[in-house]
py3Dmol code that shows the C-alpha trace and the ligand (Angstrom):
import py3Dmol

protein = """\
ATOM      1  CA  MET A   1     -16.994 -20.252  22.265  1.00  0.00           C
ATOM      2  CA  THR A   2     -19.234 -18.741  19.854  1.00  0.00           C
ATOM      3  CA  GLU A   3     -21.708 -17.231  22.366  1.00  0.00           C
ATOM      4  CA  ASP A   4     -18.721 -15.965  24.392  1.00  0.00           C
ATOM      5  CA  LEU A   5     -17.045 -14.448  21.641  1.00  0.00           C
ATOM      6  CA  LEU A   6     -20.189 -12.641  20.420  1.00  0.00           C
ATOM      7  CA  ALA A   7     -20.917 -11.666  23.944  1.00  0.00           C
ATOM      8  CA  ARG A   8     -17.501 -10.209  24.259  1.00  0.00           C
ATOM      9  CA  ALA A   9     -18.082  -8.285  21.055  1.00  0.00           C
ATOM     10  CA  ARG A  10     -21.196  -6.822  22.423  1.00  0.00           C
ATOM     11  CA  SER A  11     -19.758  -5.896  25.712  1.00  0.00           C
ATOM     12  CA  GLU A  12     -16.282  -4.752  24.415  1.00  0.00           C
ATOM     13  CA  VAL A  13     -17.295  -3.281  20.960  1.00  0.00           C
ATOM     14  CA  LEU A  14     -20.786  -2.216  21.043  1.00  0.00           C
ATOM     15  CA  GLU A  15     -21.103  -1.087  24.463  1.00  0.00           C
ATOM     16  CA  GLY A  16     -17.449   0.009  25.098  1.00  0.00           C
ATOM     17  CA  GLY A  17     -16.273   1.093  21.703  1.00  0.00           C
ATOM     18  CA  ARG A  18     -13.256  -0.596  21.816  1.00  0.00           C
ATOM     19  CA  GLY A  19     -12.029  -2.720  18.849  1.00  0.00           C
ATOM     20  CA  LEU A  20     -11.770  -6.396  19.368  1.00  0.00           C
ATOM     21  CA  GLY A  21      -8.174  -7.729  20.351  1.00  0.00           C
ATOM     22  CA  TYR A  22      -6.318 -10.133  17.978  1.00  0.00           C
ATOM     23  CA  ALA A  23      -7.129 -13.216  19.747  1.00  0.00           C
ATOM     24  CA  ASP A  24     -10.934 -12.614  19.185  1.00  0.00           C
ATOM     25  CA  LEU A  25     -10.350 -11.494  15.575  1.00  0.00           C
ATOM     26  CA  VAL A  26      -8.896 -14.786  15.049  1.00  0.00           C
ATOM     27  CA  ASP A  27     -11.556 -16.494  16.480  1.00  0.00           C
ATOM     28  CA  VAL A  28     -14.147 -14.383  14.317  1.00  0.00           C
ATOM     29  CA  LEU A  29     -12.430 -16.055  11.195  1.00  0.00           C
ATOM     30  CA  ARG A  30     -13.011 -19.561  12.784  1.00  0.00           C
ATOM     31  CA  LEU A  31     -16.649 -19.048  13.462  1.00  0.00           C
ATOM     32  CA  PRO A  32     -18.655 -21.712  11.392  1.00  0.00           C
ATOM     33  CA  GLU A  33     -20.833 -20.425   8.559  1.00  0.00           C
ATOM     34  CA  ALA A  34     -24.018 -21.145  10.447  1.00  0.00           C
ATOM     35  CA  GLU A  35     -22.935 -18.391  12.882  1.00  0.00           C
ATOM     36  CA  ILE A  36     -22.293 -15.726  10.142  1.00  0.00           C
ATOM     37  CA  PRO A  37     -25.975 -14.096  10.498  1.00  0.00           C
ATOM     38  CA  ALA A  38     -25.234 -13.448  14.252  1.00  0.00           C
ATOM     39  CA  LEU A  39     -21.828 -12.074  13.692  1.00  0.00           C
ATOM     40  CA  LEU A  40     -23.398  -9.646  11.328  1.00  0.00           C
ATOM     41  CA  GLU A  41     -25.970  -8.737  13.721  1.00  0.00           C
ATOM     42  CA  VAL A  42     -23.371  -7.557  16.230  1.00  0.00           C
ATOM     43  CA  ALA A  43     -21.168  -5.769  13.459  1.00  0.00           C
ATOM     44  CA  HIS A  44     -24.286  -3.971  12.171  1.00  0.00           C
ATOM     45  CA  ASP A  45     -25.348  -2.951  15.798  1.00  0.00           C
ATOM     46  CA  VAL A  46     -21.779  -1.819  16.335  1.00  0.00           C
ATOM     47  CA  ARG A  47     -21.929   0.421  13.195  1.00  0.00           C
ATOM     48  CA  VAL A  48     -25.232   2.002  14.135  1.00  0.00           C
ATOM     49  CA  ARG A  49     -24.359   2.618  17.590  1.00  0.00           C
ATOM     50  CA  TRP A  50     -20.932   4.255  16.881  1.00  0.00           C
ATOM     51  CA  CYS A  51     -21.383   5.733  13.490  1.00  0.00           C
ATOM     52  CA  GLY A  52     -25.330   6.478  13.143  1.00  0.00           C
ATOM     53  CA  PRO A  53     -27.864   5.082  10.764  1.00  0.00           C
ATOM     54  CA  GLU A  54     -26.915   7.096   7.802  1.00  0.00           C
ATOM     55  CA  VAL A  55     -24.939   5.790   4.855  1.00  0.00           C
ATOM     56  CA  GLU A  56     -22.684   8.289   3.275  1.00  0.00           C
ATOM     57  CA  VAL A  57     -22.540   8.402  -0.439  1.00  0.00           C
ATOM     58  CA  GLU A  58     -19.671   9.865  -2.467  1.00  0.00           C
ATOM     59  CA  GLY A  59     -18.551  10.157  -5.924  1.00  0.00           C
ATOM     60  CA  ILE A  60     -14.676  10.287  -6.891  1.00  0.00           C
ATOM     61  CA  VAL A  61     -13.242  12.101  -9.699  1.00  0.00           C
ATOM     62  CA  SER A  62      -9.835  11.409 -11.288  1.00  0.00           C
ATOM     63  CA  LEU A  63      -8.098  14.722 -12.287  1.00  0.00           C
ATOM     64  CA  LYS A  64      -4.950  12.985 -13.558  1.00  0.00           C
ATOM     65  CA  THR A  65      -5.256   9.499 -14.994  1.00  0.00           C
ATOM     66  CA  GLY A  66      -2.792   6.903 -15.818  1.00  0.00           C
ATOM     67  CA  GLY A  67       1.146   7.441 -16.418  1.00  0.00           C
ATOM     68  CA  CYS A  68       2.270   6.720 -13.016  1.00  0.00           C
ATOM     69  CA  PRO A  69       5.925   5.911 -12.613  1.00  0.00           C
ATOM     70  CA  GLU A  70       5.154   3.418  -9.570  1.00  0.00           C
ATOM     71  CA  ASP A  71       4.648  -0.205 -10.022  1.00  0.00           C
ATOM     72  CA  CYS A  72       1.736  -1.159  -7.757  1.00  0.00           C
ATOM     73  CA  HIS A  73       1.060  -4.374  -9.239  1.00  0.00           C
ATOM     74  CA  PHE A  74      -2.552  -4.148  -8.851  1.00  0.00           C
ATOM     75  CA  CYS A  75      -3.096  -0.632 -10.674  1.00  0.00           C
ATOM     76  CA  SER A  76      -3.691  -0.099 -14.041  1.00  0.00           C
ATOM     77  CA  GLN A  77      -2.682   3.604 -13.906  1.00  0.00           C
ATOM     78  CA  SER A  78       0.986   2.563 -13.633  1.00  0.00           C
ATOM     79  CA  SER A  79       2.983   3.282 -16.949  1.00  0.00           C
ATOM     80  CA  ARG A  80       5.028   0.068 -16.157  1.00  0.00           C
ATOM     81  CA  PHE A  81       2.200  -2.218 -17.441  1.00  0.00           C
ATOM     82  CA  ASP A  82       0.690  -2.931 -20.595  1.00  0.00           C
ATOM     83  CA  SER A  83      -2.799  -2.055 -19.439  1.00  0.00           C
ATOM     84  CA  PRO A  84      -5.510  -0.238 -21.502  1.00  0.00           C
ATOM     85  CA  VAL A  85      -5.581   2.786 -19.341  1.00  0.00           C
ATOM     86  CA  LYS A  86      -3.535   5.606 -21.176  1.00  0.00           C
ATOM     87  CA  ALA A  87      -2.315   8.813 -19.607  1.00  0.00           C
ATOM     88  CA  VAL A  88      -4.518  11.715 -19.688  1.00  0.00           C
ATOM     89  CA  PRO A  89      -3.102  15.306 -18.762  1.00  0.00           C
ATOM     90  CA  LEU A  90      -3.949  17.385 -15.445  1.00  0.00           C
ATOM     91  CA  LEU A  91      -7.504  18.767 -15.972  1.00  0.00           C
ATOM     92  CA  SER A  92      -7.745  22.578 -16.100  1.00  0.00           C
ATOM     93  CA  HIS A  93      -8.998  24.713 -13.036  1.00  0.00           C
ATOM     94  CA  ALA A  94     -12.358  25.078 -15.205  1.00  0.00           C
ATOM     95  CA  GLU A  95     -12.696  21.310 -15.776  1.00  0.00           C
ATOM     96  CA  VAL A  96     -12.332  20.710 -12.001  1.00  0.00           C
ATOM     97  CA  LEU A  97     -14.721  23.431 -11.057  1.00  0.00           C
ATOM     98  CA  ALA A  98     -17.472  21.802 -13.443  1.00  0.00           C
ATOM     99  CA  ALA A  99     -16.749  18.402 -11.936  1.00  0.00           C
ATOM    100  CA  ALA A 100     -17.036  19.847  -8.272  1.00  0.00           C
ATOM    101  CA  ARG A 101     -20.283  21.762  -9.256  1.00  0.00           C
ATOM    102  CA  GLU A 102     -21.705  18.519 -10.736  1.00  0.00           C
ATOM    103  CA  THR A 103     -20.897  16.598  -7.369  1.00  0.00           C
ATOM    104  CA  ALA A 104     -22.286  19.475  -5.131  1.00  0.00           C
ATOM    105  CA  GLU A 105     -25.552  19.302  -7.302  1.00  0.00           C
ATOM    106  CA  LEU A 106     -25.930  15.906  -6.402  1.00  0.00           C
ATOM    107  CA  GLY A 107     -26.034  16.789  -2.564  1.00  0.00           C
ATOM    108  CA  ALA A 108     -22.725  15.441  -1.758  1.00  0.00           C
ATOM    109  CA  SER A 109     -20.718  17.144   1.054  1.00  0.00           C
ATOM    110  CA  GLU A 110     -17.255  16.273   0.027  1.00  0.00           C
ATOM    111  CA  PHE A 111     -15.011  16.333  -3.283  1.00  0.00           C
ATOM    112  CA  CYS A 112     -12.126  14.320  -3.559  1.00  0.00           C
ATOM    113  CA  LEU A 113      -9.482  15.374  -5.877  1.00  0.00           C
ATOM    114  CA  VAL A 114      -7.279  12.233  -7.004  1.00  0.00           C
ATOM    115  CA  TYR A 115      -4.051  12.354  -9.132  1.00  0.00           C
ATOM    116  CA  ALA A 116      -2.333   9.093 -10.116  1.00  0.00           C
ATOM    117  CA  VAL A 117       1.216  10.340  -9.053  1.00  0.00           C
ATOM    118  CA  ARG A 118       3.917   9.000  -6.704  1.00  0.00           C
ATOM    119  CA  GLY A 119       3.762  12.424  -4.850  1.00  0.00           C
ATOM    120  CA  PRO A 120       3.066  15.877  -5.795  1.00  0.00           C
ATOM    121  CA  ASP A 121       5.796  18.049  -7.555  1.00  0.00           C
ATOM    122  CA  GLU A 122       5.901  21.641  -7.507  1.00  0.00           C
ATOM    123  CA  ARG A 123       3.581  21.999 -10.467  1.00  0.00           C
ATOM    124  CA  LEU A 124       0.997  19.909  -8.914  1.00  0.00           C
ATOM    125  CA  MET A 125       1.425  21.587  -5.546  1.00  0.00           C
ATOM    126  CA  ALA A 126       0.942  25.128  -7.133  1.00  0.00           C
ATOM    127  CA  HIS A 127      -2.372  23.687  -8.865  1.00  0.00           C
ATOM    128  CA  LEU A 128      -3.733  22.255  -5.536  1.00  0.00           C
ATOM    129  CA  GLU A 129      -2.910  25.364  -3.888  1.00  0.00           C
ATOM    130  CA  GLU A 130      -5.159  27.155  -6.251  1.00  0.00           C
ATOM    131  CA  VAL A 131      -7.735  24.529  -6.733  1.00  0.00           C
ATOM    132  CA  VAL A 132      -8.538  23.328  -3.161  1.00  0.00           C
ATOM    133  CA  PRO A 133      -9.509  26.789  -1.957  1.00  0.00           C
ATOM    134  CA  LEU A 134     -11.304  27.552  -5.227  1.00  0.00           C
ATOM    135  CA  VAL A 135     -13.436  24.279  -5.021  1.00  0.00           C
ATOM    136  CA  GLY A 136     -14.258  25.036  -1.331  1.00  0.00           C
ATOM    137  CA  ARG A 137     -15.132  28.860  -2.077  1.00  0.00           C
ATOM    138  CA  GLU A 138     -17.293  28.242  -5.094  1.00  0.00           C
ATOM    139  CA  THR A 139     -19.103  25.132  -3.974  1.00  0.00           C
ATOM    140  CA  GLY A 140     -19.325  25.027  -0.134  1.00  0.00           C
ATOM    141  CA  LEU A 141     -17.985  21.318  -0.553  1.00  0.00           C
ATOM    142  CA  ASN A 142     -15.296  19.936   1.859  1.00  0.00           C
ATOM    143  CA  VAL A 143     -12.164  19.193  -0.249  1.00  0.00           C
ATOM    144  CA  ALA A 144     -10.211  16.140  -0.097  1.00  0.00           C
ATOM    145  CA  VAL A 145      -7.185  15.404  -2.024  1.00  0.00           C
ATOM    146  CA  SER A 146      -5.566  12.026  -2.843  1.00  0.00           C
ATOM    147  CA  ALA A 147      -1.825  12.776  -4.332  1.00  0.00           C
ATOM    148  CA  GLY A 148       0.495  10.132  -3.115  1.00  0.00           C
ATOM    149  CA  ILE A 149       3.438  10.527  -0.854  1.00  0.00           C
ATOM    150  CA  LEU A 150       3.980  13.779   0.775  1.00  0.00           C
ATOM    151  CA  THR A 151       6.783  15.978   2.362  1.00  0.00           C
ATOM    152  CA  PRO A 152       6.279  17.530   5.569  1.00  0.00           C
ATOM    153  CA  SER A 153       6.211  20.916   4.127  1.00  0.00           C
ATOM    154  CA  GLN A 154       3.813  19.798   1.359  1.00  0.00           C
ATOM    155  CA  ALA A 155       1.518  18.465   3.910  1.00  0.00           C
ATOM    156  CA  ALA A 156       1.645  21.719   5.878  1.00  0.00           C
ATOM    157  CA  ARG A 157       0.972  23.590   2.614  1.00  0.00           C
ATOM    158  CA  LEU A 158      -2.220  21.255   1.892  1.00  0.00           C
ATOM    159  CA  ALA A 159      -3.554  21.818   5.312  1.00  0.00           C
ATOM    160  CA  ALA A 160      -2.817  25.701   5.085  1.00  0.00           C
ATOM    161  CA  VAL A 161      -4.899  25.958   2.255  1.00  0.00           C
ATOM    162  CA  GLY A 162      -7.913  24.128   3.608  1.00  0.00           C
ATOM    163  CA  THR A 163      -7.684  20.511   2.583  1.00  0.00           C
ATOM    164  CA  HIS A 164     -10.283  18.847   4.727  1.00  0.00           C
ATOM    165  CA  ARG A 165      -9.163  15.089   4.154  1.00  0.00           C
ATOM    166  CA  TYR A 166      -6.041  13.317   2.446  1.00  0.00           C
ATOM    167  CA  ASN A 167      -6.322   9.997   1.121  1.00  0.00           C
ATOM    168  CA  HIS A 168      -3.415   7.731   1.402  1.00  0.00           C
ATOM    169  CA  ASN A 169      -4.000   3.874   1.346  1.00  0.00           C
ATOM    170  CA  LEU A 170      -1.848   1.590   3.104  1.00  0.00           C
ATOM    171  CA  GLU A 171      -3.387  -1.086   0.811  1.00  0.00           C
ATOM    172  CA  THR A 172      -1.912  -4.273   2.354  1.00  0.00           C
ATOM    173  CA  ALA A 173       0.438  -5.112   5.441  1.00  0.00           C
ATOM    174  CA  ARG A 174       3.818  -4.179   5.859  1.00  0.00           C
ATOM    175  CA  SER A 175       5.247  -7.533   5.649  1.00  0.00           C
ATOM    176  CA  TYR A 176       3.413  -8.200   2.294  1.00  0.00           C
ATOM    177  CA  PHE A 177       4.001  -4.528   0.705  1.00  0.00           C
ATOM    178  CA  PRO A 178       7.204  -5.785  -1.029  1.00  0.00           C
ATOM    179  CA  SER A 179       5.332  -8.272  -2.950  1.00  0.00           C
ATOM    180  CA  ILE A 180       3.115  -5.921  -4.331  1.00  0.00           C
ATOM    181  CA  VAL A 181       5.047  -2.543  -4.811  1.00  0.00           C
ATOM    182  CA  THR A 182       8.881  -2.193  -5.446  1.00  0.00           C
ATOM    183  CA  THR A 183       9.096   1.554  -5.986  1.00  0.00           C
ATOM    184  CA  HIS A 184       8.117   2.773  -2.749  1.00  0.00           C
ATOM    185  CA  THR A 185       7.977   1.407   0.711  1.00  0.00           C
ATOM    186  CA  TRP A 186       5.315   0.730   3.052  1.00  0.00           C
ATOM    187  CA  ASP A 187       7.114   3.009   5.593  1.00  0.00           C
ATOM    188  CA  GLU A 188       6.930   5.771   2.951  1.00  0.00           C
ATOM    189  CA  ARG A 189       3.127   5.308   2.965  1.00  0.00           C
ATOM    190  CA  PHE A 190       2.631   5.257   6.838  1.00  0.00           C
ATOM    191  CA  ALA A 191       4.952   8.368   7.145  1.00  0.00           C
ATOM    192  CA  THR A 192       2.435  10.138   4.913  1.00  0.00           C
ATOM    193  CA  CYS A 193      -0.443   8.987   6.804  1.00  0.00           C
ATOM    194  CA  ALA A 194       1.128  10.322  10.073  1.00  0.00           C
ATOM    195  CA  LEU A 195       2.068  13.772   8.497  1.00  0.00           C
ATOM    196  CA  VAL A 196      -1.661  13.984   7.558  1.00  0.00           C
ATOM    197  CA  ARG A 197      -2.934  13.722  11.122  1.00  0.00           C
ATOM    198  CA  GLU A 198       0.014  15.933  12.320  1.00  0.00           C
ATOM    199  CA  HIS A 199      -1.106  18.465  10.061  1.00  0.00           C
ATOM    200  CA  GLY A 200      -4.790  18.588  11.338  1.00  0.00           C
ATOM    201  CA  MET A 201      -6.128  16.950   8.143  1.00  0.00           C
ATOM    202  CA  GLU A 202      -8.383  13.776   8.534  1.00  0.00           C
ATOM    203  CA  LEU A 203      -6.915  10.727   7.226  1.00  0.00           C
ATOM    204  CA  CYS A 204      -8.592   8.419   4.627  1.00  0.00           C
ATOM    205  CA  CYS A 205      -6.703   5.172   4.598  1.00  0.00           C
ATOM    206  CA  GLY A 206      -7.750   2.190   2.481  1.00  0.00           C
ATOM    207  CA  VAL A 207      -7.125  -1.280   2.048  1.00  0.00           C
ATOM    208  CA  LEU A 208      -7.162  -3.640  -0.944  1.00  0.00           C
ATOM    209  CA  LEU A 209      -8.065  -7.442   0.099  1.00  0.00           C
ATOM    210  CA  GLY A 210      -7.430 -10.201  -2.111  1.00  0.00           C
ATOM    211  CA  MET A 211      -3.988  -9.781  -3.598  1.00  0.00           C
ATOM    212  CA  GLY A 212      -2.637 -13.034  -2.319  1.00  0.00           C
ATOM    213  CA  GLU A 213      -1.954 -11.857   1.456  1.00  0.00           C
ATOM    214  CA  THR A 214      -2.403 -14.504   4.139  1.00  0.00           C
ATOM    215  CA  VAL A 215      -4.958 -14.357   6.614  1.00  0.00           C
ATOM    216  CA  GLU A 216      -2.326 -13.318   9.392  1.00  0.00           C
ATOM    217  CA  GLN A 217      -1.289 -10.459   7.153  1.00  0.00           C
ATOM    218  CA  ARG A 218      -4.771  -9.075   6.790  1.00  0.00           C
ATOM    219  CA  LEU A 219      -4.783  -9.124  10.629  1.00  0.00           C
ATOM    220  CA  GLU A 220      -1.524  -7.444  10.630  1.00  0.00           C
ATOM    221  CA  LEU A 221      -2.806  -4.825   8.258  1.00  0.00           C
ATOM    222  CA  LEU A 222      -5.728  -3.969  10.642  1.00  0.00           C
ATOM    223  CA  GLY A 223      -3.447  -3.468  13.691  1.00  0.00           C
ATOM    224  CA  GLN A 224      -1.283  -1.119  11.357  1.00  0.00           C
ATOM    225  CA  LEU A 225      -4.644   0.687  10.459  1.00  0.00           C
ATOM    226  CA  ARG A 226      -5.426   1.161  14.026  1.00  0.00           C
ATOM    227  CA  ASP A 227      -1.963   2.616  14.480  1.00  0.00           C
ATOM    228  CA  GLY A 228      -2.638   5.094  11.661  1.00  0.00           C
ATOM    229  CA  GLY A 229      -5.780   6.428  13.163  1.00  0.00           C
ATOM    230  CA  PRO A 230      -7.849   6.979  10.235  1.00  0.00           C
ATOM    231  CA  ALA A 231     -11.189   8.817  10.143  1.00  0.00           C
ATOM    232  CA  GLU A 232     -12.038   6.766   7.005  1.00  0.00           C
ATOM    233  CA  VAL A 233     -11.372   3.320   5.596  1.00  0.00           C
ATOM    234  CA  PRO A 234     -12.300   2.574   2.029  1.00  0.00           C
ATOM    235  CA  GLY A 235     -12.320  -1.293   1.643  1.00  0.00           C
ATOM    236  CA  ASN A 236     -11.358  -2.542  -1.919  1.00  0.00           C
ATOM    237  CA  PHE A 237     -11.384  -5.932  -3.137  1.00  0.00           C
ATOM    238  CA  LEU A 238      -9.102  -6.874  -6.089  1.00  0.00           C
ATOM    239  CA  ASP A 239     -10.811  -6.660  -9.412  1.00  0.00           C
ATOM    240  CA  PRO A 240      -7.800  -8.209 -11.318  1.00  0.00           C
ATOM    241  CA  ARG A 241      -6.905  -5.563 -14.160  1.00  0.00           C
ATOM    242  CA  PRO A 242      -5.887  -6.623 -17.471  1.00  0.00           C
ATOM    243  CA  GLY A 243      -1.992  -6.158 -18.006  1.00  0.00           C
ATOM    244  CA  THR A 244      -0.982  -5.950 -14.348  1.00  0.00           C
ATOM    245  CA  PRO A 245       0.875  -8.584 -12.538  1.00  0.00           C
ATOM    246  CA  LEU A 246      -2.123  -9.513 -10.481  1.00  0.00           C
ATOM    247  CA  ALA A 247      -4.347  -9.863 -13.737  1.00  0.00           C
ATOM    248  CA  GLY A 248      -4.564 -13.551 -13.100  1.00  0.00           C
ATOM    249  CA  ARG A 249      -5.514 -13.652  -9.459  1.00  0.00           C
ATOM    250  CA  PRO A 250      -9.015 -15.066  -8.509  1.00  0.00           C
ATOM    251  CA  LEU A 251     -11.609 -12.848  -6.919  1.00  0.00           C
ATOM    252  CA  MET A 252     -12.139 -13.110  -3.273  1.00  0.00           C
ATOM    253  CA  ALA A 253     -15.059 -15.381  -2.381  1.00  0.00           C
ATOM    254  CA  ALA A 254     -18.067 -13.486  -1.523  1.00  0.00           C
ATOM    255  CA  LEU A 255     -18.792 -14.875   1.830  1.00  0.00           C
ATOM    256  CA  GLU A 256     -15.157 -14.368   2.842  1.00  0.00           C
ATOM    257  CA  ALA A 257     -15.545 -10.708   1.879  1.00  0.00           C
ATOM    258  CA  ILE A 258     -18.592 -10.614   4.079  1.00  0.00           C
ATOM    259  CA  ARG A 259     -16.899 -11.823   6.964  1.00  0.00           C
ATOM    260  CA  TRP A 260     -13.973  -9.491   6.549  1.00  0.00           C
ATOM    261  CA  ILE A 261     -16.274  -6.539   6.464  1.00  0.00           C
ATOM    262  CA  ALA A 262     -17.763  -7.610   9.749  1.00  0.00           C
ATOM    263  CA  LEU A 263     -14.301  -8.070  11.282  1.00  0.00           C
ATOM    264  CA  PHE A 264     -13.100  -4.882  10.105  1.00  0.00           C
ATOM    265  CA  ARG A 265     -16.083  -3.274  11.883  1.00  0.00           C
ATOM    266  CA  LEU A 266     -15.409  -4.915  15.211  1.00  0.00           C
ATOM    267  CA  ALA A 267     -11.723  -4.015  14.883  1.00  0.00           C
ATOM    268  CA  LEU A 268     -12.763  -0.293  14.205  1.00  0.00           C
ATOM    269  CA  PRO A 269     -16.000   0.521  15.619  1.00  0.00           C
ATOM    270  CA  ASP A 270     -16.156   4.140  14.782  1.00  0.00           C
ATOM    271  CA  VAL A 271     -14.271   4.695  11.570  1.00  0.00           C
ATOM    272  CA  ILE A 272     -16.203   5.498   8.213  1.00  0.00           C
ATOM    273  CA  LEU A 273     -16.046   2.053   6.717  1.00  0.00           C
ATOM    274  CA  ARG A 274     -16.653   2.458   2.853  1.00  0.00           C
ATOM    275  CA  TYR A 275     -17.584   0.134   0.020  1.00  0.00           C
ATOM    276  CA  ALA A 276     -14.967   1.152  -2.531  1.00  0.00           C
ATOM    277  CA  GLY A 277     -13.714  -0.803  -5.822  1.00  0.00           C
ATOM    278  CA  GLY A 278     -14.340  -4.398  -6.404  1.00  0.00           C
ATOM    279  CA  ARG A 279     -17.449  -4.724  -4.427  1.00  0.00           C
ATOM    280  CA  GLU A 280     -19.624  -5.402  -7.621  1.00  0.00           C
ATOM    281  CA  VAL A 281     -17.509  -8.189  -8.959  1.00  0.00           C
ATOM    282  CA  THR A 282     -16.674  -9.624  -5.667  1.00  0.00           C
ATOM    283  CA  LEU A 283     -19.917  -9.594  -3.787  1.00  0.00           C
ATOM    284  CA  GLY A 284     -22.597  -9.313  -6.678  1.00  0.00           C
ATOM    285  CA  ASP A 285     -25.858 -10.163  -5.052  1.00  0.00           C
ATOM    286  CA  LEU A 286     -24.626 -10.047  -1.668  1.00  0.00           C
ATOM    287  CA  GLN A 287     -23.928  -6.460  -1.783  1.00  0.00           C
ATOM    288  CA  GLU A 288     -26.970  -5.858   0.394  1.00  0.00           C
ATOM    289  CA  MET A 289     -25.605  -8.362   3.233  1.00  0.00           C
ATOM    290  CA  GLY A 290     -22.343  -6.407   2.958  1.00  0.00           C
ATOM    291  CA  MET A 291     -24.497  -3.145   3.939  1.00  0.00           C
ATOM    292  CA  THR A 292     -25.626  -5.005   7.116  1.00  0.00           C
ATOM    293  CA  ALA A 293     -22.033  -6.356   8.084  1.00  0.00           C
ATOM    294  CA  GLY A 294     -20.640  -2.976   9.266  1.00  0.00           C
ATOM    295  CA  ILE A 295     -20.452  -0.614   5.999  1.00  0.00           C
ATOM    296  CA  ASN A 296     -21.627   2.690   6.531  1.00  0.00           C
ATOM    297  CA  ALA A 297     -20.620   4.497   3.556  1.00  0.00           C
ATOM    298  CA  LEU A 298     -20.065   3.738  -0.396  1.00  0.00           C
ATOM    299  CA  ILE A 299     -18.501   5.109  -3.391  1.00  0.00           C
ATOM    300  CA  THR A 300     -21.185   5.026  -6.098  1.00  0.00           C
ATOM    301  CA  GLY A 301     -21.009   5.279  -9.914  1.00  0.00           C
ATOM    302  CA  ASN A 302     -17.625   4.582 -11.855  1.00  0.00           C
ATOM    303  CA  TYR A 303     -13.937   4.153  -9.913  1.00  0.00           C
ATOM    304  CA  LEU A 304     -10.989   5.425 -11.189  1.00  0.00           C
ATOM    305  CA  THR A 305     -10.429   3.100 -13.603  1.00  0.00           C
ATOM    306  CA  THR A 306     -13.135   0.516 -13.314  1.00  0.00           C
ATOM    307  CA  LEU A 307     -16.874   0.897 -13.992  1.00  0.00           C
ATOM    308  CA  GLY A 308     -19.010   0.527 -10.994  1.00  0.00           C
ATOM    309  CA  ARG A 309     -22.874   0.370 -11.108  1.00  0.00           C
ATOM    310  CA  ALA A 310     -25.404   3.240 -11.675  1.00  0.00           C
ATOM    311  CA  PRO A 311     -25.947   5.485  -8.578  1.00  0.00           C
ATOM    312  CA  GLN A 312     -29.759   4.932  -8.870  1.00  0.00           C
ATOM    313  CA  GLU A 313     -28.982   0.933  -8.359  1.00  0.00           C
ATOM    314  CA  ASP A 314     -27.301   1.824  -4.884  1.00  0.00           C
ATOM    315  CA  VAL A 315     -30.174   4.340  -3.813  1.00  0.00           C
ATOM    316  CA  VAL A 316     -32.675   1.456  -4.405  1.00  0.00           C
ATOM    317  CA  MET A 317     -30.726  -0.953  -2.653  1.00  0.00           C
ATOM    318  CA  LEU A 318     -30.536   1.317   0.624  1.00  0.00           C
ATOM    319  CA  ARG A 319     -34.089   2.188   0.124  1.00  0.00           C
ATOM    320  CA  GLY A 320     -34.697  -1.380   0.333  1.00  0.00           C
ATOM    321  CA  LEU A 321     -32.574  -1.669   3.345  1.00  0.00           C
ATOM    322  CA  LYS A 322     -34.123   1.211   5.038  1.00  0.00           C
ATOM    323  CA  MET A 323     -31.017   2.792   5.311  1.00  0.00           C
ATOM    324  CA  PRO A 324     -31.044   6.766   5.392  1.00  0.00           C
ATOM    325  CA  ILE A 325     -28.596   8.219   2.906  1.00  0.00           C
ATOM    326  CA  GLY A 326     -26.521  10.979   4.259  1.00  0.00           C
ATOM    327  CA  THR A 327     -24.897  13.012   1.763  1.00  0.00           C
ATOM    328  CA  LEU A 328     -27.317  12.400  -1.427  1.00  0.00           C
ATOM    329  CA  SER A 329     -30.394  13.068   0.487  1.00  0.00           C
ATOM    330  CA  LYS A 330     -31.122  16.211  -1.557  1.00  0.00           C
ATOM    331  CA  VAL A 331     -31.721  14.398  -4.732  1.00  0.00           C
ATOM    332  CA  ILE A 332     -33.847  11.382  -3.203  1.00  0.00           C
TER     333      ILE A 332
END
"""
ligand_1 = """\
8
LIG
S -1.655 3.036 -7.047
Fe -1.107 5.023 -7.180
S 1.175 5.063 -6.722
Fe 0.458 3.030 -7.238
S 0.529 2.941 -9.609
Fe -1.589 3.322 -9.055
S -1.442 5.595 -9.152
Fe 0.570 4.968 -9.240
"""
view = py3Dmol.view(width=600, height=400)
view.addModel(protein, "pdb")
view.setStyle({"model": 0}, {"cartoon": {"style": "trace"}})
view.addModel(ligand_1, "xyz")
view.setStyle({"model": 1}, {"stick": {}})
view.zoomTo()
view.show()
């Protein structure tokens, strides 16, 4: 079975650029551990064939941290949980610009403005309509925004001021979402993802694995991601935050995480599949293996509420793997 499956992966995904179907993805999960190296080889070949050899490295900056009224059970920025993250007011234009310039000096091509909100209110929209063109004009960076659920007119306004990419994560499968979030629905999230694309912005749509969802629900999520048509999928692994309802959950096992990375690549051959939160604690020394399992981008440095490792460590890792770095090439 293994040979058939991997041969099909080579012809369908590697040659044809079509993601594996549901039955084959189930079989990937059944592959014995001894077959994992062969699986990773196909997944890595697929990412090089459809995404190129470079790894895109990105930093993220939180411009409005904490105090969010929503109750996403994994998130320490929710005001509903007794977590150590405290609300910080919106940064000024000067502070945003300074952060963007710092990012541009690293050689990055994209700067993502992240706000911990349910969705933008009029004050935040007015801020974004000034800041998005300002950052683009002053730094030459592509500007991405992550500011929660959008209305159609808000999506149109963000597109009109030049927002290049909009981040809105599905996080988990539709069937599991009510166990994780009760203050808004999965359908509201999906509707925003659709609006982003309808208005010509690129969709960045992430997932968070390890919240107690079943294997079937992860496969369900993959199908829903395919329906959403993202340009980029940040892959997060739960790093249980103190004070949140998921604080007591165990970390996902490292090899399980590696297998899921390969599976995502075989399901979504040409998306930017980015290492995001939780990779350090979940994968530890296997982070390099993940880079050869289908990942072609990473967030380096600190995440929104958790510490990542130093960017230099990632640079050393990528050098060791002989993987050229896309957006940070100027500082290497
Ligand atoms: S994930 Fe986003 S919407 Fe949910 S609580 Fe955190 S900041 Fe708010």
